[in-house]
C-alpha positions as CSV (number, residue, x, y, z in Angstrom):
1,M,-20.7,-10.9,6.7
2,A,-21.9,-8.4,4.1
3,D,-21.4,-8.1,0.3
4,K,-21.5,-4.3,0.9
5,S,-20.1,-2.4,3.8
6,A,-20.7,1.0,5.3
7,I,-17.1,1.1,6.4
8,E,-15.5,3.9,4.3
9,W,-12.2,2.1,3.5
10,T,-13.6,-1.3,2.4
11,D,-16.3,-2.7,0.1
12,A,-17.4,-5.8,2.0
13,T,-16.9,-7.7,5.2
14,W,-16.2,-11.4,5.8
15,N,-16.2,-13.1,9.1
16,P,-14.7,-16.6,9.1
17,I,-14.6,-16.4,12.9
18,V,-16.8,-14.6,15.4
19,G,-15.8,-13.6,18.9
20,C,-12.9,-11.9,20.7
21,S,-11.5,-10.7,24.0
22,I,-10.9,-7.2,25.4
23,V,-7.1,-6.6,25.4
24,S,-6.7,-2.8,25.4
25,P,-8.7,0.5,25.9
26,G,-9.6,0.6,22.2
27,C,-11.8,-2.5,22.8
28,T,-13.9,-0.9,25.5
29,H,-16.7,0.3,23.2
30,C,-16.2,-2.0,20.3
31,Y,-19.3,-1.9,18.0
32,A,-18.9,-5.6,17.2
33,M,-19.7,-6.7,20.7
34,G,-23.2,-5.0,20.6
35,M,-23.8,-6.3,17.0
36,A,-22.8,-9.9,18.0
37,A,-25.2,-9.7,21.0
38,R,-28.1,-8.5,18.7
39,I,-27.4,-11.4,16.2
40,E,-27.3,-13.8,19.1
41,A,-30.7,-12.6,20.4
42,M,-32.2,-12.7,16.9
43,T,-30.9,-16.2,16.4
44,A,-32.5,-17.3,19.7
45,A,-35.8,-15.8,18.5
46,L,-35.6,-17.5,15.1
47,T,-34.7,-20.8,16.7
48,R,-37.8,-20.7,18.8
49,T,-39.9,-20.4,15.6
50,G,-37.9,-23.0,13.7
51,Q,-36.3,-20.5,11.3
52,G,-32.6,-21.1,12.1
53,G,-30.3,-18.0,12.4
54,A,-26.6,-17.8,13.1
55,P,-26.0,-20.3,15.9
56,H,-22.2,-19.9,15.8
57,Y,-22.7,-16.5,17.4
58,N,-24.2,-18.1,20.6
59,G,-22.1,-17.6,23.7
60,T,-19.7,-15.1,22.1
61,T,-21.1,-12.2,24.3
62,R,-22.6,-11.7,27.7
63,K,-24.3,-8.8,29.5
64,V,-22.5,-6.8,32.2
65,K,-24.6,-4.0,33.7
66,G,-26.7,-4.1,30.6
67,T,-23.8,-3.8,28.2
68,A,-22.7,-6.6,25.9
69,I,-19.0,-7.6,26.2
70,W,-17.0,-10.4,24.6
71,T,-16.8,-13.7,26.6
72,G,-13.6,-14.8,25.0
73,K,-15.3,-17.6,23.2
74,V,-14.3,-17.8,19.5
75,A,-16.6,-19.6,17.1
76,L,-15.6,-20.8,13.6
77,A,-18.0,-19.9,10.8
78,P,-19.8,-22.6,8.8
79,E,-18.3,-23.7,5.5
80,K,-20.8,-21.6,3.5
81,I,-19.4,-18.4,5.1
82,L,-15.8,-19.6,4.9
83,L,-16.1,-20.0,1.1
84,Q,-18.2,-17.0,0.5
85,P,-15.6,-14.7,-1.2
86,L,-15.1,-17.4,-3.8
87,A,-18.7,-16.7,-5.0
88,W,-18.1,-12.9,-5.4
89,R,-16.8,-12.6,-8.9
90,A,-16.5,-8.8,-9.0
91,P,-13.2,-7.6,-7.5
92,R,-13.6,-5.8,-4.2
93,K,-11.8,-4.9,-1.0
94,I,-12.8,-7.2,1.8
95,F,-12.3,-6.5,5.5
96,V,-11.5,-9.8,7.2
97,N,-13.2,-10.3,10.6
98,S,-15.1,-7.2,11.5
99,M,-16.7,-9.4,14.2
100,G,-13.6,-10.8,15.8
101,D,-9.8,-11.2,15.5
102,L,-8.5,-13.8,13.1
103,F,-5.3,-14.2,15.2
104,H,-7.1,-14.5,18.5
105,E,-5.2,-17.0,20.7
106,D,-8.0,-19.6,20.5
107,V,-8.3,-19.7,16.7
108,P,-6.6,-22.9,15.5
109,D,-3.7,-22.6,13.1
110,A,-5.5,-25.0,10.8
111,W,-8.5,-22.6,10.5
112,I,-6.3,-19.7,9.7
113,D,-4.7,-21.9,7.0
114,K,-8.1,-22.4,5.5
115,V,-8.8,-18.6,5.6
116,F,-5.6,-17.9,3.8
117,A,-6.3,-20.7,1.3
118,V,-9.6,-19.0,0.4
119,M,-7.8,-15.7,0.0
120,A,-5.2,-17.3,-2.2
121,L,-8.0,-18.8,-4.4
122,A,-9.6,-15.4,-4.8
123,P,-6.9,-13.2,-6.3
124,Q,-9.4,-10.9,-7.8
125,H,-10.1,-9.5,-4.3
126,T,-8.0,-7.5,-1.9
127,F,-8.3,-8.8,1.7
128,Q,-7.7,-6.4,4.6
129,V,-6.7,-8.3,7.8
130,L,-6.6,-6.4,11.0
131,T,-5.5,-7.7,14.4
132,K,-4.4,-6.5,17.9
133,R,-2.2,-9.5,18.4
134,K,1.5,-10.3,17.7
135,R,0.5,-13.8,16.8
136,M,0.2,-12.6,13.2
137,R,4.0,-12.2,13.0
138,E,4.5,-15.7,14.4
139,Y,2.0,-17.2,11.9
140,M,3.5,-15.7,8.7
141,N,6.3,-18.1,8.1
142,W,7.2,-20.7,5.4
143,Q,5.6,-23.5,7.2
144,A,2.3,-21.7,7.1
145,F,2.6,-21.4,3.3
146,D,3.1,-25.2,3.0
147,R,-0.1,-25.8,5.1
148,V,-2.1,-23.2,3.1
149,V,-1.1,-24.9,-0.2
150,I,-2.4,-28.2,1.2
151,Q,-5.7,-26.5,2.1
152,M,-6.0,-25.0,-1.4
153,M,-5.5,-28.4,-3.0
154,A,-8.2,-29.9,-0.8
155,M,-10.6,-27.1,-1.7
156,V,-9.9,-27.6,-5.4
157,D,-10.5,-31.4,-5.0
158,Q,-13.8,-30.6,-3.4
159,G,-14.9,-28.6,-6.4
160,T,-13.7,-25.1,-5.6
161,P,-12.4,-23.4,-8.8
162,S,-8.6,-23.7,-9.2
163,V,-6.3,-20.8,-8.9
164,R,-5.5,-20.9,-12.6
165,E,-9.2,-20.8,-13.6
166,T,-9.9,-17.9,-11.2
167,C,-6.9,-15.9,-12.5
168,E,-7.8,-16.5,-16.1
169,R,-11.4,-15.5,-15.5
170,H,-10.3,-12.2,-14.2
171,G,-7.5,-11.5,-16.6
172,I,-4.8,-11.9,-13.9
173,P,-1.5,-13.3,-15.1
174,W,-1.0,-16.9,-13.9
175,Q,2.2,-18.4,-12.6
176,Q,2.4,-21.8,-11.1
177,P,4.2,-21.4,-7.7
178,R,7.4,-23.2,-7.7
179,S,8.1,-22.4,-4.0
180,A,6.9,-20.3,-1.2
181,H,8.9,-17.4,-2.5
182,D,6.6,-17.1,-5.5
183,W,3.5,-16.6,-3.6
184,W,4.2,-15.8,0.1
185,P,3.2,-13.4,1.4
186,L,0.0,-13.3,-0.7
187,R,0.0,-10.2,-2.9
188,N,-3.7,-9.6,-2.4
189,V,-3.6,-9.7,1.4
190,W,-3.0,-6.5,3.4
191,L,-2.0,-7.0,7.0
192,G,-2.6,-4.4,9.7
193,V,-2.7,-3.8,13.5
194,S,-4.9,-1.5,15.6
195,A,-3.1,1.2,17.7
196,E,-5.2,3.7,19.7
197,R,-2.4,5.3,21.7
198,Q,1.4,5.5,21.7
199,Q,1.6,2.6,24.1
200,E,-0.3,0.2,21.7
201,A,1.7,1.6,18.8
202,D,5.0,0.8,20.6
203,E,3.8,-2.7,21.3
204,R,2.3,-3.7,18.0
205,V,4.0,-1.7,15.2
206,P,7.5,-3.3,15.5
207,A,5.9,-6.8,15.2
208,L,3.9,-5.6,12.1
209,L,7.1,-4.2,10.5
210,A,8.7,-7.6,11.0
211,T,5.7,-9.4,9.3
212,P,6.0,-10.2,5.6
213,A,3.1,-8.5,3.8
214,A,2.2,-6.9,0.5
215,V,0.8,-3.9,2.4
216,R,1.2,-3.1,6.1
217,F,-1.4,-0.7,7.6
218,I,-2.5,0.8,10.9
219,S,-6.1,1.4,12.1
220,A,-5.8,4.2,14.7
221,E,-9.5,4.1,15.5
222,P,-10.6,5.1,18.0
223,L,-7.6,7.4,18.3
224,L,-7.4,7.9,22.1
225,G,-4.1,9.8,22.4
226,P,-1.3,11.2,20.3
227,I,0.8,8.8,18.3
228,D,4.2,9.6,16.8
229,F,4.9,6.9,14.2
230,T,8.3,8.4,13.4
231,S,9.7,7.3,16.7
232,I,8.4,3.9,17.8
233,S,10.1,2.2,20.7
234,G,10.8,-1.5,20.3
235,E,12.9,-4.4,21.5
236,A,14.7,-7.3,19.8
237,P,17.1,-9.9,21.1
238,N,20.1,-8.1,22.8
239,Y,19.2,-4.6,21.8
240,T,16.5,-1.8,22.0
241,F,15.7,0.2,18.9
242,R,13.8,3.1,17.6
243,V,12.0,3.0,14.3
244,N,10.5,5.6,12.0
245,A,7.6,3.4,11.0
246,L,6.8,5.7,8.0
247,S,10.3,5.7,6.5
248,G,11.5,2.3,7.7
249,R,14.7,3.7,9.2
250,H,15.8,1.9,12.4
251,T,18.1,3.4,14.9
252,I,19.8,1.4,17.7
253,P,20.6,3.8,20.6
254,S,24.0,3.4,22.1
255,D,26.7,5.3,23.9
256,N,28.5,5.6,20.6
257,P,27.6,8.9,18.9
258,T,27.4,7.1,15.6
259,D,24.2,5.1,16.1
260,I,23.5,2.1,13.9
261,V,20.9,3.0,11.3
262,T,19.3,0.6,8.9
263,D,16.6,0.9,6.3
264,G,13.8,-1.7,6.7
265,A,10.1,-2.2,6.3
266,C,7.7,0.6,6.7
267,L,4.0,1.3,6.9
268,D,2.0,1.8,3.7
269,W,-1.3,3.1,5.0
270,I,-2.7,4.7,8.2
271,I,-6.4,5.0,9.0
272,V,-7.5,7.4,11.7
273,G,-10.9,7.9,13.2
274,G,-12.8,9.0,16.3
275,E,-15.1,7.0,18.5
276,S,-18.9,6.9,18.0
277,G,-21.6,5.6,20.3
278,P,-23.3,6.6,23.5
279,D,-20.0,6.5,25.6
280,A,-17.7,7.8,22.9
281,R,-14.4,9.3,24.1
282,P,-13.1,12.5,22.4
283,M,-10.3,12.7,19.9
284,H,-8.2,15.9,19.7
285,P,-7.9,17.4,16.2
286,D,-4.2,18.0,16.6
287,W,-3.6,14.2,17.1
288,V,-5.1,13.7,13.7
289,R,-3.2,16.6,12.1
290,D,0.1,15.3,13.4
291,V,-0.4,11.9,11.8
292,R,-1.6,13.5,8.6
293,D,1.4,15.7,8.3
294,D,3.9,12.9,9.1
295,C,2.2,10.7,6.5
296,A,2.4,13.5,3.9
297,A,6.1,14.0,4.6
298,A,6.9,10.3,4.2
299,N,4.6,9.7,1.2
300,V,2.5,7.3,3.2
301,A,-1.2,6.9,2.3
302,F,-3.5,8.6,4.9
303,F,-7.2,7.9,5.3
304,F,-9.4,9.9,7.7
305,K,-12.5,7.8,8.4
306,Q,-14.6,9.9,10.8
307,W,-14.7,12.4,13.7
308,G,-17.1,10.2,15.7
309,E,-19.3,11.9,18.3
310,W,-16.9,14.8,19.0
311,A,-15.5,17.4,16.6
312,P,-14.1,20.9,16.6
313,G,-16.5,23.8,16.7
314,E,-16.0,24.8,13.1
315,L,-17.6,21.6,12.0
316,A,-20.8,22.3,13.9
317,P,-23.7,20.8,11.8
318,R,-26.2,23.4,13.1
319,M,-26.5,26.7,14.8
320,Q,-26.0,26.5,18.5
321,V,-29.5,26.7,19.9
322,R,-29.0,24.4,22.9
323,T,-26.4,23.7,25.5
324,E,-23.6,21.6,24.1
325,R,-21.3,19.2,25.8
326,A,-17.7,20.2,25.3
327,A,-14.2,19.0,26.2
328,T,-10.7,20.4,26.4
329,F,-7.5,18.4,26.7
330,W,-5.3,19.8,29.5
331,N,-2.4,18.2,31.4
332,D,-2.9,14.9,29.6
333,K,-6.6,14.5,30.5
334,W,-9.9,15.6,29.2
335,L,-11.8,18.4,31.1
336,F,-15.5,18.4,30.3
337,E,-18.0,21.3,30.5
338,N,-21.4,22.4,29.2
339,V,-21.5,25.4,26.9
340,T,-24.7,27.4,26.7
341,P,-25.8,29.1,23.5
342,A,-25.0,32.5,25.0
343,A,-21.5,31.4,26.1
344,G,-20.9,29.8,22.7
345,Q,-21.7,32.9,20.8
346,S,-19.2,35.0,22.8
347,M,-16.3,32.5,22.3
348,H,-13.5,33.0,19.8
349,S,-11.6,30.2,18.2
350,D,-8.6,30.7,20.5
351,D,-10.7,30.2,23.7
352,E,-13.3,27.7,22.7
353,P,-13.1,24.0,23.9
354,D,-11.1,21.6,21.7
355,V,-14.1,19.6,20.7
356,F,-17.9,19.6,21.1
357,R,-20.2,16.6,21.3
358,F,-22.3,17.2,18.2
359,G,-23.1,13.5,17.5
360,K,-21.8,11.7,14.4
361,R,-24.6,12.7,12.0
362,G,-23.8,15.7,9.8
363,L,-20.1,16.1,10.7
364,G,-18.7,14.9,7.5
365,R,-15.2,13.5,7.1
366,S,-13.2,16.6,6.3
367,L,-10.0,17.6,8.2
368,D,-9.2,21.3,7.8
369,G,-11.5,21.4,4.8
370,V,-10.1,18.3,3.0
371,E,-11.3,14.7,2.8
372,H,-8.4,12.2,3.0
373,N,-9.2,9.0,1.1
374,A,-5.7,7.8,0.1
375,M,-5.3,4.0,-0.5
376,P,-1.9,2.2,-0.6
377,E,-0.3,0.3,-3.4
378,A,0.8,-3.3,-2.9
379,R,4.5,-3.9,-3.3
């Protein structure tokens, strides 16, 4: 948890749970696994000297061939951390669970209720919840609202500021909720899913579109393949459908030439970024451009977070004075090569590799000369 975050699209991080499980290729080099392992090691060292630490991290990771990976154990944070956003008076965007997945299958519903109660009691903040699991759709129902209200009342009884007091302190209009329809889904909570390839987008986006939310967003980081958000495949009882996730238009394919088309929920925000770290995989610039252009056409907010370790040659942070690692995407796979300074100087833009491994530092965040920092507006 940090009151300030280096993540470009948020202001702070908050981790009411710690731990996760690897579920898809985007998890392979997750930075949180290494960070959790370091915190676990520091806690062990502090415990030996009687200084405490963060014991709830213990057992969340293990080493495999020298690399930290999740064990699947999920640990609930102590109450001090659970209630931390209530102590932050200045409004900020808060990324919920940078060190795990709130909707992991082993997180009790009762704990998720408490997390949502804290978010409801802090309307001055915007909470950004990101998951890889369809459980979020199952959780967001009217019964969950009833349980969240009970948790809110319990927190107020224990001395936590009431919603009315919090709203008045921050100049936010107050309305006593008469029913779930007044408050649910919470207006200050954005819900999103990760999607690194078309396969993950097809699996997760339809569930997100069916989830009640003030803002629905996608984190396509690391982007490991092209994703067409205008033609997502999905299934519902008794039929298969295609959805333009950017416009909300659903098409039900059939033998009838007049397909059934409906207007429904759509995405409000897409974040795209490349992978960083020692084993980072490349991201093709055209994959990013396609998402950018589709977002622009549909008036959907687009945020380009980073290139990661690999970037096109025009973004080289220095003159080529050494042999560079390079990659070209061909026949649906990456082909790697080493480019010497002499070879690099003789190349033209139409024959150079798609990306070079320059390292993250100095690359900047521009795409075709433009930084994309768009943020969504809650409905």
